[in-house]
MIDOSE-1310 file (N, C-alpha, C; in nm, 2 decimals, decimal comma, always signed):
residues 189
mtig	+4,20/+3,13/+1,65/+4,29/+3,23/+1,59/+4,41/+3,16/+1,53; +4,44/+3,18/+1,40/+4,55/+3,12/+1,34/+4,66/+3,23/+1,33; +4,79/+3,18/+1,34/+4,90/+3,27/+1,34/+5,00/+3,22/+1,24; +5,05/+3,32/+1,17/+5,16/+3,30/+1,07/+5,28/+3,38/+1,10
fvlg	+5,40/+3,32/+1,09/+5,52/+3,39/+1,11/+5,59/+3,41/+0,98; +5,62/+3,53/+0,93/+5,69/+3,55/+0,81/+5,83/+3,60/+0,84; +5,92/+3,53/+0,79/+6,06/+3,56/+0,82/+6,13/+3,63/+0,70; +6,17/+3,75/+0,73/+6,26/+3,82/+0,64/+6,40/+3,78/+0,67
ngks	+6,50/+3,83/+0,60/+6,63/+3,79/+0,62/+6,72/+3,91/+0,68; +6,65/+4,01/+0,74/+6,73/+4,11/+0,80/+6,80/+4,06/+0,93; +6,90/+4,14/+0,97/+6,98/+4,10/+1,09/+6,90/+4,08/+1,22; +6,79/+4,14/+1,22/+6,71/+4,13/+1,35/+6,64/+4,00/+1,36
revl	+6,65/+3,91/+1,27/+6,59/+3,78/+1,28/+6,66/+3,69/+1,38; +6,65/+3,72/+1,50/+6,72/+3,65/+1,61/+6,63/+3,55/+1,68; +6,54/+3,49/+1,60/+6,44/+3,40/+1,66/+6,49/+3,25/+1,64; +6,47/+3,17/+1,74/+6,50/+3,03/+1,73/+6,38/+2,97/+1,65
lnrl	+6,41/+2,94/+1,52/+6,30/+2,90/+1,43/+6,22/+2,78/+1,48; +6,28/+2,69/+1,54/+6,20/+2,57/+1,59/+6,11/+2,61/+1,70; +6,12/+2,72/+1,77/+6,03/+2,77/+1,87/+5,90/+2,81/+1,80; +5,91/+2,86/+1,68/+5,79/+2,91/+1,61/+5,70/+2,80/+1,56
aprg	+5,75/+2,70/+1,51/+5,68/+2,59/+1,44/+5,56/+2,54/+1,51; +5,57/+2,51/+1,64/+5,45/+2,46/+1,71/+5,34/+2,56/+1,73; +5,37/+2,69/+1,70/+5,27/+2,80/+1,73/+5,20/+2,85/+1,61; +5,25/+2,82/+1,49/+5,19/+2,87/+1,37/+5,27/+2,83/+1,25
kiyg	+5,22/+2,86/+1,13/+5,28/+2,83/+1,00/+5,39/+2,93/+0,98; +5,50/+2,88/+0,92/+5,62/+2,97/+0,89/+5,64/+2,99/+0,74; +5,65/+3,12/+0,71/+5,67/+3,16/+0,57/+5,81/+3,23/+0,56; +5,88/+3,19/+0,46/+6,02/+3,25/+0,45/+6,06/+3,29/+0,31
cngl	+6,18/+3,35/+0,30/+6,22/+3,40/+0,18/+6,36/+3,36/+0,14; +6,38/+3,34/+0,01/+6,51/+3,33/-0,05/+6,60/+3,23/+0,03; +6,72/+3,27/+0,08/+6,82/+3,18/+0,14/+6,78/+3,11/+0,26; +6,66/+3,14/+0,32/+6,62/+3,06/+0,44/+6,62/+2,91/+0,42
yrdf	+6,59/+2,87/+0,30/+6,59/+2,72/+0,28/+6,72/+2,65/+0,30; +6,83/+2,73/+0,30/+6,96/+2,67/+0,33/+6,97/+2,62/+0,47; +6,90/+2,69/+0,57/+6,91/+2,67/+0,71/+6,79/+2,60/+0,77; +6,68/+2,62/+0,71/+6,55/+2,58/+0,77/+6,45/+2,56/+0,66
kpnv	+6,36/+2,47/+0,68/+6,25/+2,44/+0,58/+6,12/+2,50/+0,64; +6,08/+2,62/+0,58/+5,96/+2,68/+0,62/+5,84/+2,61/+0,56; +5,72/+2,63/+0,61/+5,60/+2,58/+0,54/+5,58/+2,63/+0,40; +5,62/+2,76/+0,38/+5,61/+2,82/+0,25/+5,74/+2,90/+0,23
lvat	+5,80/+2,89/+0,11/+5,92/+2,97/+0,07/+5,88/+3,05/-0,05; +5,93/+3,17/-0,05/+5,91/+3,26/-0,17/+6,05/+3,32/-0,21; +6,07/+3,32/-0,34/+6,19/+3,39/-0,40/+6,15/+3,45/-0,53; +6,18/+3,58/-0,55/+6,14/+3,65/-0,67/+6,26/+3,68/-0,76
dkpi	+6,38/+3,69/-0,70/+6,49/+3,72/-0,79/+6,53/+3,59/-0,87; +6,54/+3,61/-1,00/+6,56/+3,49/-1,08/+6,68/+3,40/-1,05; +6,80/+3,45/-1,02/+6,91/+3,36/-0,99/+6,88/+3,27/-0,87; +6,84/+3,32/-0,76/+6,81/+3,23/-0,65/+6,69/+3,15/-0,67
atai	+6,59/+3,20/-0,73/+6,47/+3,12/-0,76/+6,50/+3,00/-0,85; +6,59/+3,03/-0,95/+6,63/+2,92/-1,03/+6,71/+2,81/-0,95; +6,80/+2,86/-0,87/+6,88/+2,77/-0,79/+6,80/+2,68/-0,70; +6,70/+2,75/-0,64/+6,61/+2,67/-0,55/+6,53/+2,56/-0,62
qesg	+6,48/+2,60/-0,74/+6,41/+2,50/-0,82/+6,50/+2,39/-0,87; +6,62/+2,42/-0,92/+6,71/+2,32/-0,97/+6,77/+2,23/-0,86; +6,76/+2,28/-0,73/+6,81/+2,20/-0,62/+6,71/+2,08/-0,59; +6,59/+2,09/-0,64/+6,49/+1,99/-0,61/+6,40/+2,03/-0,49
yark	+6,43/+2,14/-0,43/+6,35/+2,19/-0,31/+6,20/+2,20/-0,35; +6,17/+2,26/-0,46/+6,03/+2,29/-0,50/+5,95/+2,17/-0,52; +6,01/+2,06/-0,55/+5,94/+1,93/-0,58/+5,89/+1,88/-0,44; +5,96/+1,90/-0,34/+5,92/+1,84/-0,21/+5,86/+1,94/-0,11
nlff	+5,87/+2,07/-0,14/+5,82/+2,18/-0,05/+5,75/+2,28/-0,12; +5,66/+2,36/-0,05/+5,58/+2,46/-0,11/+5,67/+2,58/-0,14; +5,68/+2,62/-0,27/+5,77/+2,72/-0,31/+5,70/+2,81/-0,42; +5,70/+2,94/-0,40/+5,64/+3,03/-0,49/+5,75/+3,12/-0,55
trnp	+5,73/+3,15/-0,69/+5,82/+3,24/-0,76/+5,75/+3,31/-0,87; +5,81/+3,41/-0,93/+5,74/+3,48/-1,04/+5,72/+3,40/-1,16; +5,83/+3,33/-1,20/+5,82/+3,25/-1,33/+5,87/+3,11/-1,30; +5,78/+3,02/-1,25/+5,82/+2,88/-1,22/+5,87/+2,81/-1,35
isgl	+5,98/+2,73/-1,32/+6,03/+2,65/-1,43/+5,94/+2,52/-1,44; +5,89/+2,50/-1,56/+5,80/+2,39/-1,58/+5,86/+2,25/-1,53; +5,78/+2,18/-1,46/+5,82/+2,05/-1,41/+5,91/+2,04/-1,29; +5,94/+2,16/-1,23/+6,03/+2,16/-1,11/+5,95/+2,18/-0,98
garp	+5,82/+2,20/-0,99/+5,74/+2,20/-0,87/+5,70/+2,34/-0,81; +5,76/+2,44/-0,86/+5,73/+2,57/-0,81/+5,59/+2,62/-0,85; +5,53/+2,71/-0,77/+5,40/+2,77/-0,80/+5,42/+2,92/-0,83; +5,33/+2,97/-0,91/+5,34/+3,12/-0,94/+5,29/+3,20/-0,82
vppq	+5,35/+3,32/-0,80/+5,31/+3,40/-0,69/+5,17/+3,45/-0,72; +5,10/+3,50/-0,62/+4,96/+3,56/-0,65/+4,97/+3,67/-0,75; +4,89/+3,66/-0,85/+4,91/+3,76/-0,96/+4,90/+3,91/-0,92; +4,82/+3,94/-0,82/+4,81/+4,08/-0,78/+4,93/+4,13/-0,71
yygf	+5,02/+4,04/-0,68/+5,15/+4,08/-0,61/+5,27/+4,04/-0,70; +5,25/+4,02/-0,82/+5,36/+3,98/-0,91/+5,48/+4,06/-0,91; +5,47/+4,19/-0,90/+5,58/+4,28/-0,90/+5,64/+4,31/-0,76; +5,59/+4,25/-0,66/+5,63/+4,27/-0,52/+5,76/+4,19/-0,50
ssgp	+5,83/+4,23/-0,39/+5,95/+4,15/-0,34/+5,91/+4,03/-0,26; +6,01/+3,94/-0,24/+5,98/+3,81/-0,18/+5,92/+3,83/-0,04; +5,97/+3,91/+0,05/+5,91/+3,92/+0,18/+5,77/+3,97/+0,18; +5,74/+4,08/+0,11/+5,60/+4,12/+0,11/+5,50/+4,01/+0,04
iaaa	+5,55/+3,94/-0,06/+5,47/+3,83/-0,12/+5,45/+3,72/-0,01; +5,55/+3,69/+0,06/+5,53/+3,59/+0,17/+5,43/+3,64/+0,27; +5,43/+3,77/+0,30/+5,34/+3,83/+0,40/+5,19/+3,82/+0,34; +5,18/+3,84/+0,21/+5,05/+3,83/+0,15/+4,99/+3,69/+0,15
iaaa	+5,08/+3,59/+0,12/+5,03/+3,45/+0,13/+4,99/+3,42/+0,27; +5,07/+3,47/+0,37/+5,04/+3,44/+0,51/+4,91/+3,51/+0,55; +4,89/+3,63/+0,50/+4,76/+3,70/+0,53/+4,64/+3,63/+0,48; +4,65/+3,57/+0,37/+4,54/+3,50/+0,31/+4,50/+3,37/+0,39
endv	+4,59/+3,33/+0,48/+4,57/+3,20/+0,55/+4,56/+3,22/+0,70; +4,58/+3,34/+0,76/+4,59/+3,36/+0,90/+4,52/+3,48/+0,95; +4,49/+3,48/+1,08/+4,43/+3,60/+1,15/+4,53/+3,70/+1,19; +4,65/+3,65/+1,23/+4,76/+3,73/+1,28/+4,88/+3,69/+1,21
vfli	+4,96/+3,79/+1,16/+5,08/+3,77/+1,09/+5,19/+3,85/+1,15; +5,29/+3,78/+1,21/+5,41/+3,84/+1,26/+5,52/+3,85/+1,16; +5,57/+3,97/+1,14/+5,68/+3,99/+1,04/+5,81/+4,00/+1,12; +5,90/+3,90/+1,10/+6,02/+3,89/+1,18/+6,14/+3,90/+1,08
gfdl	+6,24/+3,99/+1,11/+6,35/+4,01/+1,03/+6,32/+4,10/+0,91; +6,22/+4,18/+0,92/+6,18/+4,28/+0,82/+6,24/+4,42/+0,87; +6,37/+4,43/+0,85/+6,44/+4,55/+0,90/+6,42/+4,67/+0,80; +6,37/+4,64/+0,68/+6,34/+4,74/+0,58/+6,46/+4,83/+0,55
ggvt	+6,57/+4,77/+0,53/+6,70/+4,84/+0,50/+6,79/+4,86/+0,62; +6,74/+4,86/+0,74/+6,82/+4,87/+0,85/+6,85/+5,01/+0,89; +6,93/+5,03/+0,99/+6,96/+5,17/+1,04/+7,11/+5,21/+1,00; +7,19/+5,12/+0,96/+7,32/+5,15/+0,91/+7,32/+5,18/+0,76
kkfn	+7,43/+5,22/+0,71/+7,44/+5,24/+0,57/+7,50/+5,12/+0,50; +7,51/+5,01/+0,57/+7,56/+4,88/+0,51/+7,45/+4,78/+0,48; +7,47/+4,69/+0,39/+7,38/+4,59/+0,35/+7,33/+4,51/+0,47; +7,20/+4,50/+0,50/+7,15/+4,44/+0,62/+7,08/+4,31/+0,58
niya	+7,16/+4,20/+0,58/+7,10/+4,07/+0,55/+7,18/+3,96/+0,61; +7,12/+3,86/+0,67/+7,20/+3,76/+0,74/+7,27/+3,67/+0,64; +7,23/+3,68/+0,51/+7,30/+3,60/+0,41/+7,40/+3,68/+0,33; +7,43/+3,80/+0,37/+7,53/+3,88/+0,30/+7,66/+3,80/+0,28
dtdf	+7,73/+3,82/+0,18/+7,86/+3,75/+0,15/+7,84/+3,61/+0,11; +7,72/+3,57/+0,07/+7,69/+3,43/+0,02/+7,64/+3,44/-0,12; +7,63/+3,32/-0,19/+7,57/+3,32/-0,32/+7,44/+3,39/-0,33; +7,43/+3,47/-0,44/+7,30/+3,55/-0,47/+7,28/+3,67/-0,38
ykks	+7,37/+3,70/-0,29/+7,35/+3,82/-0,20/+7,47/+3,91/-0,22; +7,44/+4,04/-0,18/+7,54/+4,14/-0,19/+7,65/+4,12/-0,08; +7,75/+4,19/-0,08/+7,86/+4,19/+0,02/+7,81/+4,27/+0,14; +7,85/+4,23/+0,26/+7,82/+4,30/+0,38/+7,87/+4,44/+0,38
sdpa	+7,97/+4,47/+0,30/+8,02/+4,61/+0,29/+7,95/+4,69/+0,19; +7,86/+4,63/+0,11/+7,78/+4,71/+0,01/+7,68/+4,80/+0,08; +7,64/+4,91/+0,01/+7,54/+5,00/+0,07/+7,41/+4,93/+0,10; +7,34/+4,98/+0,20/+7,21/+4,93/+0,24/+7,11/+4,94/+0,12
vpgd	+7,02/+4,85/+0,12/+6,91/+4,86/+0,02/+6,80/+4,94/+0,09; +6,75/+5,05/+0,02/+6,65/+5,13/+0,08/+6,52/+5,04/+0,10; +6,46/+5,06/+0,22/+6,34/+4,98/+0,25/+6,21/+5,04/+0,22; +6,21/+5,16/+0,15/+6,08/+5,23/+0,13/+5,99/+5,15/+0,04
nwar	+6,04/+5,08/-0,06/+5,95/+5,00/-0,15/+5,89/+4,89/-0,07; +5,97/+4,82/+0,01/+5,91/+4,71/+0,09/+5,80/+4,76/+0,18; +5,83/+4,88/+0,24/+5,73/+4,94/+0,33/+5,60/+4,97/+0,26; +5,61/+5,02/+0,14/+5,49/+5,05/+0,06/+5,41/+4,92/+0,03
qlak	+5,49/+4,82/-0,01/+5,43/+4,69/-0,04/+5,36/+4,63/+0,08; +5,42/+4,63/+0,20/+5,36/+4,58/+0,32/+5,23/+4,66/+0,36; +5,24/+4,79/+0,34/+5,12/+4,88/+0,36/+5,00/+4,84/+0,27; +5,03/+4,81/+0,15/+4,93/+4,77/+0,05/+4,87/+4,64/+0,09
iatd	+4,95/+4,54/+0,13/+4,90/+4,41/+0,18/+4,81/+4,43/+0,30; +4,86/+4,51/+0,40/+4,78/+4,53/+0,52/+4,64/+4,60/+0,48; +4,64/+4,68/+0,38/+4,52/+4,74/+0,33/+4,43/+4,64/+0,26; +4,49/+4,55/+0,19/+4,42/+4,45/+0,12/+4,35/+4,34/+0,21
ypkv	+4,41/+4,33/+0,33/+4,37/+4,23/+0,43/+4,33/+4,31/+0,56; +4,23/+4,39/+0,57/+4,20/+4,47/+0,68/+4,16/+4,39/+0,81; +4,12/+4,27/+0,79/+4,08/+4,19/+0,91/+4,19/+4,11/+0,97; +4,31/+4,11/+0,90/+4,43/+4,05/+0,95/+4,51/+4,14/+1,03
qfvr	+4,56/+4,10/+1,15/+4,65/+4,19/+1,23/+4,79/+4,16/+1,20; +4,86/+4,26/+1,16/+5,01/+4,25/+1,12/+5,09/+4,30/+1,24; +5,19/+4,23/+1,27/+5,28/+4,28/+1,38/+5,43/+4,27/+1,33; +5,49/+4,38/+1,32/+5,63/+4,38/+1,28/+5,72/+4,38/+1,40
vivp	+5,80/+4,27/+1,41/+5,89/+4,25/+1,53/+6,02/+4,32/+1,49; +6,06/+4,41/+1,58/+6,18/+4,49/+1,55/+6,29/+4,48/+1,66; +6,41/+4,50/+1,62/+6,52/+4,53/+1,72/+6,56/+4,67/+1,69; +6,53/+4,77/+1,78/+6,55/+4,91/+1,75/+6,69/+4,95/+1,70
evsk	+6,79/+4,87/+1,75/+6,93/+4,91/+1,70/+6,96/+4,86/+1,56; +6,87/+4,78/+1,50/+6,89/+4,72/+1,37/+6,78/+4,76/+1,27; +6,66/+4,76/+1,32/+6,54/+4,78/+1,23/+6,51/+4,93/+1,20; +6,49/+4,96/+1,08/+6,46/+5,10/+1,04/+6,32/+5,13/+1,09
kipf	+6,30/+5,25/+1,14/+6,17/+5,29/+1,19/+6,09/+5,33/+1,07; +5,97/+5,27/+1,06/+5,88/+5,30/+0,95/+5,74/+5,32/+1,02; +5,69/+5,44/+1,00/+5,55/+5,46/+1,07/+5,44/+5,39/+0,99; +5,38/+5,30/+1,05/+5,26/+5,24/+0,99/+5,14/+5,28/+1,07
nhlp	+5,15/+5,39/+1,14/+5,04/+5,44/+1,22/+4,91/+5,46/+1,15; +4,91/+5,49/+1,02/+4,79/+5,51/+0,95/+4,71/+5,38/+0,92; +4,77/+5,27/+0,96/+4,70/+5,14/+0,93/+4,66/+5,08/+1,07; +4,53/+5,07/+1,09/+4,48/+5,02/+1,22/+4,51/+4,88/+1,25
nfdt	+4,55/+4,80/+1,15/+4,58/+4,66/+1,17/+4,72/+4,63/+1,16; +4,81/+4,73/+1,19/+4,95/+4,71/+1,18/+5,02/+4,77/+1,30; +5,09/+4,68/+1,38/+5,16/+4,72/+1,50/+5,30/+4,69/+1,49; +5,38/+4,75/+1,58/+5,52/+4,72/+1,59/+5,55/+4,67/+1,73
lplk	+5,64/+4,57/+1,75/+5,66/+4,51/+1,88/+5,81/+4,48/+1,89; +5,88/+4,53/+2,00/+6,02/+4,50/+2,01/+6,04/+4,34/+2,03; +6,15/+4,29/+1,98/+6,18/+4,15/+1,99/+6,17/+4,10/+2,13; +6,22/+4,17/+2,23/+6,21/+4,12/+2,37/+6,07/+4,10/+2,41
tffk	+5,98/+4,19/+2,37/+5,84/+4,18/+2,41/+5,78/+4,06/+2,33; +5,82/+4,04/+2,20/+5,77/+3,93/+2,12/+5,81/+3,80/+2,19; +5,93/+3,78/+2,24/+5,97/+3,66/+2,31/+5,88/+3,63/+2,43; +5,84/+3,73/+2,51/+5,75/+3,71/+2,62/+5,62/+3,67/+2,57
llnt	+5,57/+3,73/+2,46/+5,44/+3,70/+2,41/+5,44/+3,56/+2,35; +5,55/+3,52/+2,29/+5,56/+3,39/+2,23/+5,53/+3,28/+2,33; +5,57/+3,30/+2,45/+5,55/+3,20/+2,56/+5,40/+3,18/+2,59; +5,32/+3,28/+2,55/+5,18/+3,27/+2,58/+5,10/+3,22/+2,46
l	+5,16/+3,21/+2,35/+5,08/+3,17/+2,23/+5,07/+3,02/+2,22
């Protein structure tokens, strides 16, 4: 059984990243590269994708974006997910390579009315005082990916006080797991 960990940048991403690496491949999004080098990085918004490529990151690391800059090492996102957001695209890439995909930091807008992102108030991100980004589009994209990969088990790791409740009950291969339970499970992987 192969395991992939897809890291969103919601505030619930309370995982020690180095604990995940020995247990599976790590897929991340956008500003994660500032703090940690995942096995795969995805960025779809042009300003941050450009900055990542111009930093030289894509020449040394696996990086996917919508419109790679020629000669800087980035790869194009899977064409069937071209219009999707970074997190769902990272989940799709992980699903193509793994049997189980854990989604960590996918708060899908969060439960407050404020912007829910650990990189708030930094370059290419909104202010922490800005309104929350609705997570419905991300939820639809994740549901589509789970439907496209019916043999892959998806597990969304949540912190109930931070993560927006999204019912994925209609998907037999999509579960939700509290972060505390995930930490206990992680010790057995």
